[in-house]
C-alpha positions as CSV (number, residue, x, y, z in Angstrom):
1,X,0.0,0.0,0.0
2,X,2.8,2.4,0.9
3,X,4.6,1.6,-2.4
4,X,1.4,2.3,-4.3
5,X,1.0,5.7,-2.6
6,X,4.6,6.6,-3.5
7,X,4.0,5.6,-7.1
8,X,1.0,8.0,-7.2
9,X,3.2,10.8,-5.8
10,X,1.3,10.8,-2.5
11,X,3.2,13.1,-0.1
12,X,2.0,11.2,2.9
13,X,4.5,8.4,3.6
14,X,3.0,7.4,6.9
15,X,2.4,3.7,7.1
16,X,-1.1,2.7,8.2
17,X,-1.1,-0.1,10.7
18,X,-4.2,-1.9,12.0
19,X,-4.2,-3.4,15.5
20,X,-6.6,-6.3,16.0
21,X,-5.9,-6.5,19.7
22,X,-8.3,-6.3,22.6
23,X,-7.6,-4.0,25.5
24,X,-10.1,-5.8,27.8
25,X,-7.4,-8.3,28.9
26,X,-4.0,-7.7,30.5
27,X,-2.4,-9.7,27.7
28,X,-3.7,-7.4,25.0
29,X,-3.0,-4.3,27.0
30,X,0.6,-5.4,27.5
31,X,1.0,-5.9,23.7
32,X,-0.5,-2.5,23.1
33,X,1.9,-0.9,25.6
34,X,4.8,-2.5,23.8
35,X,3.6,-1.3,20.4
36,X,3.1,2.2,21.8
37,X,6.7,2.2,22.9
38,X,7.9,1.2,19.4
39,X,5.8,4.1,18.0
40,X,7.5,6.6,20.3
41,X,10.8,5.6,18.8
42,X,9.6,5.2,15.2
43,X,7.0,7.9,14.4
44,X,6.3,6.9,10.7
45,X,3.1,5.0,11.5
46,X,-0.5,6.0,11.8
47,X,-2.5,3.5,13.9
48,X,-6.0,2.3,13.0
49,X,-7.6,0.8,16.1
50,X,-11.1,-0.1,17.1
51,X,-11.8,-1.6,20.6
52,X,-12.9,-5.2,20.1
53,X,-13.2,-8.4,22.2
54,X,-10.8,-11.3,21.7
55,X,-12.3,-13.3,18.9
56,X,-14.8,-10.6,18.0
57,X,-16.0,-9.5,14.6
58,X,-13.9,-7.2,12.4
59,X,-15.4,-3.7,12.8
60,X,-17.6,-2.9,9.8
61,X,-16.0,0.5,9.3
62,X,-12.5,-0.7,9.1
63,X,-10.8,0.9,6.0
64,X,-8.9,-2.2,4.8
65,X,-7.9,-0.6,1.5
66,X,-5.8,1.9,3.3
67,X,-3.9,-0.6,5.5
68,X,-0.2,-1.3,5.1
69,X,0.2,-3.9,7.8
70,X,-1.6,-5.6,10.7
71,X,-0.7,-6.9,14.2
72,X,-3.4,-9.3,15.3
73,X,-4.5,-11.6,18.0
74,X,-6.2,-14.1,15.7
75,X,-8.7,-16.2,17.7
76,X,-11.0,-17.5,15.0
77,X,-10.8,-18.9,11.4
78,X,-13.1,-16.0,10.3
79,X,-10.5,-13.4,11.4
80,X,-7.7,-15.3,9.8
81,X,-9.5,-15.6,6.4
82,X,-10.4,-11.8,6.5
83,X,-6.8,-10.9,7.1
84,X,-5.6,-13.2,4.3
85,X,-7.8,-11.3,1.9
86,X,-6.1,-8.0,2.8
87,X,-2.8,-9.2,1.2
88,X,-0.7,-7.0,3.4
89,X,2.0,-8.0,5.9
90,X,0.5,-9.5,9.2
91,X,2.3,-10.4,12.4
92,X,0.2,-12.8,14.6
93,X,0.5,-12.5,18.4
94,X,-2.0,-15.1,19.6
95,X,-0.8,-18.6,18.6
96,X,-4.1,-20.4,18.6
97,X,-4.7,-21.6,15.1
98,X,-2.2,-24.1,13.7
99,X,-3.3,-23.1,10.2
100,X,-2.3,-19.5,10.5
101,X,-0.1,-18.5,7.6
102,X,1.5,-15.4,9.2
103,X,4.7,-15.1,11.2
104,X,3.9,-15.6,14.8
105,X,5.3,-14.3,18.1
106,X,3.8,-16.0,21.1
107,X,4.3,-17.3,24.7
108,X,6.5,-20.4,25.4
109,X,3.8,-22.4,27.2
110,X,6.3,-25.1,28.1
111,X,8.4,-22.6,30.0
112,X,5.2,-21.2,31.6
113,X,4.0,-24.6,32.8
114,X,7.5,-25.6,34.1
115,X,7.8,-22.3,36.0
116,X,4.4,-22.8,37.7
117,X,5.4,-26.4,38.5
118,X,8.6,-25.3,40.2
119,X,6.8,-22.6,42.1
120,X,4.4,-25.1,43.6
121,X,7.0,-27.8,44.1
122,X,9.1,-25.3,46.1
123,X,6.2,-25.0,48.6
124,X,6.7,-28.6,49.6
125,X,3.5,-29.8,48.1
126,X,3.0,-33.5,47.1
127,X,-0.4,-33.3,45.4
128,X,-1.0,-31.4,42.2
129,X,-3.9,-30.5,39.9
130,X,-4.7,-28.6,36.7
131,X,-7.9,-26.8,35.9
132,X,-8.5,-25.6,32.4
133,X,-10.8,-25.2,29.4
134,X,-11.5,-28.1,27.0
135,X,-11.1,-26.9,23.4
136,X,-8.7,-24.1,24.3
137,X,-5.3,-24.5,22.7
138,X,-3.2,-22.7,25.3
139,X,-5.0,-24.6,28.1
140,X,-4.2,-27.9,26.5
141,X,-0.5,-27.0,26.0
142,X,-0.1,-25.8,29.6
143,X,-1.9,-28.9,30.8
144,X,0.4,-31.3,29.0
145,X,3.6,-29.5,29.9
146,X,2.6,-29.1,33.6
147,X,1.7,-32.8,33.7
148,X,5.1,-33.6,32.3
149,X,7.0,-31.4,34.7
150,X,5.2,-32.7,37.8
151,X,5.6,-36.3,36.6
152,X,9.4,-35.7,36.2
153,X,9.4,-34.7,39.8
154,X,7.9,-38.0,40.8
155,X,4.2,-36.9,41.3
156,X,0.9,-37.1,39.4
157,X,-1.6,-34.5,38.3
158,X,-5.4,-34.6,38.6
159,X,-7.0,-32.7,35.7
160,X,-10.3,-31.0,35.2
161,X,-11.3,-29.3,32.0
162,X,-14.6,-27.5,31.6
163,X,-16.5,-28.7,28.6
164,X,-19.5,-27.3,26.7
165,X,-21.0,-29.7,24.1
166,X,-23.1,-26.9,22.7
167,X,-20.2,-24.8,21.6
168,X,-19.1,-25.3,18.0
169,X,-15.6,-26.4,17.1
170,X,-13.3,-23.4,16.9
171,X,-15.4,-21.3,19.3
172,X,-13.6,-18.2,20.5
173,X,-11.7,-18.1,23.8
174,X,-14.3,-15.7,25.2
175,X,-17.2,-18.0,24.4
176,X,-15.3,-21.0,26.0
177,X,-14.6,-19.0,29.2
178,X,-18.3,-17.9,29.4
179,X,-19.4,-21.5,29.0
180,X,-17.0,-22.6,31.7
181,X,-18.3,-20.0,34.1
182,X,-21.7,-21.8,34.1
183,X,-20.2,-25.1,35.3
184,X,-19.3,-24.0,38.8
185,X,-21.1,-26.9,40.5
186,X,-19.1,-29.5,38.5
187,X,-15.8,-27.7,39.2
188,X,-16.7,-27.4,42.8
189,X,-17.4,-31.2,43.1
190,X,-14.0,-31.9,41.6
191,X,-12.2,-29.4,43.8
192,X,-13.8,-30.8,47.0
193,X,-12.3,-34.2,46.2
194,X,-8.7,-33.0,45.9
195,X,-6.4,-33.9,48.8
196,X,-5.5,-31.3,51.3
197,X,-2.4,-29.3,50.4
198,X,-2.8,-29.6,46.6
199,X,-1.0,-27.3,44.3
200,X,-3.2,-26.3,41.4
201,X,-2.3,-24.5,38.1
202,X,-5.2,-22.7,36.4
203,X,-4.7,-22.3,32.7
204,X,-5.1,-18.5,33.0
205,X,-6.1,-15.9,35.5
206,X,-9.8,-16.1,34.4
207,X,-9.8,-19.8,35.3
208,X,-7.8,-19.2,38.5
209,X,-10.2,-16.6,39.8
210,X,-13.1,-18.9,39.1
211,X,-11.4,-21.6,41.1
212,X,-10.8,-19.2,44.0
213,X,-14.4,-18.0,44.0
214,X,-15.6,-21.6,44.1
215,X,-13.2,-22.4,47.0
216,X,-14.6,-19.4,48.9
217,X,-18.2,-20.5,48.4
218,X,-17.3,-24.1,49.5
219,X,-15.5,-22.8,52.6
220,X,-12.3,-24.5,51.3
221,X,-9.4,-22.4,52.7
222,X,-6.8,-21.2,50.3
223,X,-3.8,-21.8,50.6
224,X,-4.3,-24.0,53.6
225,X,-6.2,-26.6,51.6
226,X,-5.4,-25.6,48.0
227,X,-2.6,-23.5,46.6
228,X,-3.6,-21.8,43.3
229,X,-1.5,-20.2,40.7
230,X,-2.8,-18.6,37.4
231,X,-1.1,-17.3,34.2
232,X,-1.1,-13.7,32.8
233,X,-0.6,-11.7,36.0
234,X,-3.7,-9.7,35.2
235,X,-3.4,-7.4,38.3
236,X,-7.1,-6.6,38.4
237,X,-8.2,-10.2,38.4
238,X,-5.4,-11.3,40.7
239,X,-6.0,-8.6,43.3
240,X,-9.8,-9.0,43.2
241,X,-9.5,-12.7,44.0
242,X,-9.8,-13.8,47.6
243,X,-7.0,-14.4,48.6
244,X,-5.0,-12.4,46.0
245,X,-3.8,-14.9,43.4
246,X,-0.2,-15.7,42.4
247,X,0.4,-15.7,38.7
248,X,3.0,-16.3,36.0
249,X,4.2,-13.0,34.5
250,X,4.2,-12.9,30.7
251,X,6.4,-10.4,28.8
252,X,3.6,-9.0,26.7
253,X,5.1,-5.5,26.4
254,X,8.3,-7.0,25.0
255,X,6.2,-9.1,22.6
256,X,4.3,-6.1,21.4
257,X,7.5,-4.2,20.7
258,X,9.0,-7.2,18.9
259,X,5.8,-7.6,16.8
260,X,5.9,-3.9,15.8
261,X,9.6,-4.2,14.9
262,X,9.0,-7.3,12.8
263,X,6.1,-5.7,11.0
264,X,8.1,-2.6,10.2
265,X,10.8,-4.7,8.6
266,X,8.2,-6.7,6.7
267,X,6.5,-3.6,5.4
268,X,9.9,-2.4,4.2
269,X,10.5,-5.5,2.2
270,X,12.1,-8.0,4.6
271,X,11.1,-11.6,4.1
272,X,8.9,-12.9,6.9
273,X,10.5,-15.5,9.2
274,X,9.2,-19.0,8.7
275,X,9.6,-20.1,12.3
276,X,7.5,-19.3,15.3
277,X,9.1,-17.0,17.8
278,X,8.5,-18.3,21.4
279,X,9.0,-15.9,24.3
280,X,9.6,-17.3,27.8
281,X,7.8,-15.9,30.9
282,X,9.4,-13.5,33.2
283,X,8.8,-15.1,36.6
284,X,6.1,-15.6,39.2
285,X,4.3,-12.8,41.0
286,X,3.8,-14.3,44.4
287,X,0.6,-13.5,46.3
288,X,-1.2,-15.2,49.2
289,X,-2.9,-17.9,47.1
290,X,0.3,-20.0,47.1
291,X,1.5,-19.3,50.6
292,X,1.1,-23.0,51.3
293,X,3.4,-25.0,53.6
294,X,4.5,-28.6,53.6
295,X,3.0,-31.3,55.8
296,X,6.4,-31.9,57.4
297,X,6.3,-29.5,60.4
298,X,10.1,-29.0,60.4
299,X,10.3,-28.3,56.7
300,X,7.2,-26.0,56.9
301,X,8.8,-24.0,59.7
302,X,12.1,-23.8,57.8
303,X,10.4,-22.7,54.6
304,X,8.5,-19.9,56.4
305,X,11.8,-18.8,57.9
306,X,13.5,-18.8,54.5
307,X,10.7,-16.8,52.9
308,X,11.0,-14.1,55.6
309,X,14.8,-14.0,56.1
310,X,16.5,-15.3,52.9
311,X,17.6,-11.8,51.8
312,X,19.2,-11.1,55.2
313,X,22.2,-13.3,54.4
314,X,21.1,-16.3,56.4
315,X,22.6,-19.7,56.1
316,X,21.6,-23.3,57.0
317,X,22.9,-22.9,60.5
318,X,20.6,-20.0,61.1
319,X,17.7,-22.3,60.0
320,X,18.7,-24.9,62.5
321,X,18.9,-22.3,65.2
322,X,15.5,-21.0,64.4
323,X,14.0,-24.6,64.5
324,X,15.7,-25.2,67.8
325,X,14.0,-22.1,69.2
326,X,10.8,-23.8,68.3
327,X,11.8,-27.0,70.0
328,X,12.4,-28.7,66.6
329,X,15.8,-30.2,67.1
330,X,17.4,-31.6,63.9
331,X,20.9,-32.3,62.7
332,X,22.0,-30.6,59.4
333,X,22.0,-34.0,57.6
334,X,18.5,-34.8,58.8
335,X,17.2,-31.4,57.7
336,X,18.9,-31.8,54.3
337,X,17.3,-35.3,53.9
338,X,13.8,-34.1,54.9
339,X,14.1,-31.1,52.5
340,X,15.1,-33.5,49.6
341,X,12.2,-35.8,50.4
342,X,9.7,-33.0,50.7
343,X,10.6,-30.4,48.0
344,X,13.4,-32.1,46.1
345,X,16.1,-29.6,47.0
346,X,18.4,-28.7,49.9
347,X,17.9,-25.9,52.4
348,X,20.9,-24.1,50.8
349,X,19.4,-24.4,47.4
350,X,16.0,-23.1,48.7
351,X,17.7,-20.0,50.2
352,X,19.4,-19.3,46.8
353,X,16.1,-19.8,45.0
354,X,14.4,-17.3,47.3
355,X,17.2,-14.8,46.7
356,X,17.0,-15.2,43.0
357,X,13.2,-14.6,43.1
358,X,13.9,-11.4,44.9
359,X,16.6,-10.3,42.4
360,X,14.3,-11.0,39.4
361,X,11.5,-9.0,41.0
362,X,13.8,-6.0,41.7
363,X,15.2,-6.2,38.2
364,X,11.7,-6.3,36.8
365,X,9.9,-3.8,38.9
366,X,12.5,-1.2,39.9
367,X,15.3,0.9,38.5
368,X,17.6,0.0,41.4
369,X,21.3,-0.3,40.7
370,X,23.0,-3.7,41.0
371,X,24.7,-2.5,44.2
372,X,21.3,-1.7,45.7
373,X,19.8,-5.0,44.5
374,X,22.7,-6.9,46.0
375,X,22.1,-5.2,49.4
376,X,18.4,-5.9,49.2
377,X,18.7,-9.6,48.3
378,X,21.5,-10.7,50.7
379,X,24.6,-10.6,48.5
380,X,27.9,-9.0,49.6
381,X,28.2,-6.7,46.5
382,X,27.2,-6.4,42.8
383,X,30.0,-8.6,41.5
384,X,29.0,-11.5,43.7
385,X,25.3,-11.0,42.7
386,X,26.3,-10.9,39.0
387,X,28.3,-14.1,39.2
388,X,25.7,-16.1,41.1
389,X,22.8,-14.8,39.0
390,X,24.5,-15.7,35.7
391,X,25.4,-19.2,37.0
392,X,21.8,-19.7,38.2
393,X,19.9,-18.3,35.2
394,X,22.4,-18.3,32.3
395,X,22.0,-14.5,32.0
396,X,23.8,-11.5,33.5
397,X,21.4,-9.3,35.5
398,X,21.6,-6.5,32.9
399,X,20.7,-9.0,30.1
400,X,17.7,-10.2,32.1
401,X,16.5,-6.7,32.8
402,X,16.8,-5.8,29.1
403,X,15.1,-9.0,28.0
404,X,11.9,-8.3,30.0
405,X,11.5,-4.7,29.2
406,X,10.0,-3.5,25.8
407,X,12.5,-1.9,23.5
408,X,15.6,-2.9,21.5
409,X,17.8,-5.5,23.0
């Protein structure tokens, strides 16, 4: 389209980009924020945007003939076919339909499920469950990867997926979620049969909030009976839940920026990549819904102590002293063995994991210097923090911070 306008002598060289992305969900809003940051650095686009629900109809007033490119969350075959008819570059940021012919940037659901599994395993839990939506692609992927991660740790997963036989094949995500909301009695019956101290992954925050609401109506205490973690870190949904819900943080702003950068290159003649671009999650935003403790009283007390004091430069001897104050007398070898049996790692490793969570959170949410972060997370100085962080994550702290923030790498 831009080339045609140049051939006609059109003085306006602004590229018209259509955004088929909803703002009603945290995922879509994050993508839009990332695209907006790209625009602030590259001001040769004009944006065409109509508020729309995920999977909704294309607005009837959309001026397709004046469009040079599209960034879209494609949720239905109808949307995909409409975009194909435009014959302009399209970058897809949903990842639902395997038949989509456009380059795609989407979340690495394997990494999401494994991160959630590790978060629950670190709580000393031995029973696990997954709640999701039948017919939803991302739910099925997270179910399978979560099941594999928990089985690799030596445990099993109980699975529930809300079904609606009245929905047609290929129904939108919104329709699937609405249908699932009408099945609270069935979900409640399944939840009530789960063993005490079960760690549950909900396929997304919508599903997770439904689980927490049902637990509340059934007088099933969370996290004392059930520890729940969602995906998306939609702060509104997570904070409105009772108790507030832990959730896997997705780098949607980074994805939005990447999608805009890719589309700009495609509109300027670059060949579209043939492979799917998978983006890993950032981390877990811990809230009260996963403040569960292990059945082993000594391990439970030690885990609480680690959560509270890990960033004050404690060591295993400090844990033993704390337990002794509570009349829980153990040798170091016994504590190590009971940790290994209960959560699959040593107390020393658990202290390091707690510190690394704190470092990731500070790198993500603040502009603190490495020296400040080292002080706040229990490290002697920035060099020690950098060495340990890179050994633990494979990235230097600065690389991690850049990778989770929108903008050029």
